[in-house]
N, C-alpha and C positions, 0 to 999 in steps of 0.2 A: 347770031347763035354762037355764045361763048366755049372754046376748047377745053374739056376736062384735063388736067395734069395728073398722069395714075400716081398716086401714095405709094405704090409698092415695084420693089425694083424687082426685075424681072432673074427667077433662078440662072439664068445664066452670064446675069451681070456680078452677082452673090461674091462673097470670100468665099475660100473653101473653107466646110467645118470642121470641126473637132479642136477647135481651141490654140491650135499651135503646141500641140503636145509633143516634145521630146522623146525619141525614143531611148529606151533603157541603156545605159553605159555596156553592163553586162552581154544586152543581149545582140548590140552593134558587135564587143568583142569575141563575139563564141566563133564566126568563122578560123581566126588566128588562132584561138587555142586550138581549135580543133587542128588544125593544121600544123602546129608547134607539137602536138601530143603524138600524131601520125610520122612524124619525123625523129621526134626523140625515140618510139619506139620500134620503127622498122629500121632508121639509119644509126643515132647517137649511141644507144643504148648496147647494141651489137658489138658495135667498134671499140666501145670502151672496155666490153667484158673481153674481147680478142685480143686490145692491149696491155690489158691486167693479166692473162694469160701468159704472154709472150715474155715478158716482163720478169715473170715468175720462173720462168723457164730459164733466162737468162740468169736470174740471179743464183739458180740451182744447177747452172754446171761445172760440172767435174772432170777431172782427168778420164778418159775411157770414154766418155759418152761417143756415139757415133752423131755427126751433124751434116746439115748443107746450108751452105750462103748462101746470101741472092743472088750470086752470081751462079751459082748450079753445081760450086763445089764441094766433092764430100769428101770427108777428113773424120779421125780423131783428134778428142780433144787431149792435148801432153799438156798443159800448162793454164793456167787462168789468173790472170790481174782483174785490177777493177775495171780497165777499158779493153784491154785487149788480151785475143784469147790464143795461144799458139796451137796451131794446128798441124799433124802429120797427115799431110797426103798419100805420099808413096814411101818405101825405105829410104831413110835420108834427105828426107825431104821435107823441112818444116816450112807454114808460114806463120806469121802471125797478123792476125785481122782486127779489126774494131767488131769490138763486141755486138753492135747493132746492126753487124754486116750477115750474123748468123738468123738465119731464118726458120729452121725448125730443126727438132732429133729426128734423127730417119736412121736407119739402117740401110744401106749400102746394096743397092739394087745387084741381083744376081746378074752373074757373066757369063 
């Protein structure tokens, strides 16, 4: 009695279907683009806006402005040059500080 050889390949041994299609490049990059947009709107854009506002404030400094330095020193501007600001912190006491060390314009706290 001769044995018959099956002519069909069982389903478990057949190659996966679909013809080997590649996923769309745009779909593959979508998560990275989404993460970048989230970072941009939550971190980068507000930081740039704050930096621009601080730069405008430093550019508009004039005599008589009350400032606070990044070290916490309150004073009044008495002289401004390109990179240095002269600040009066008490009677007959003046400091020369770098312009970038000014953190903001504020009034002196109540004593």
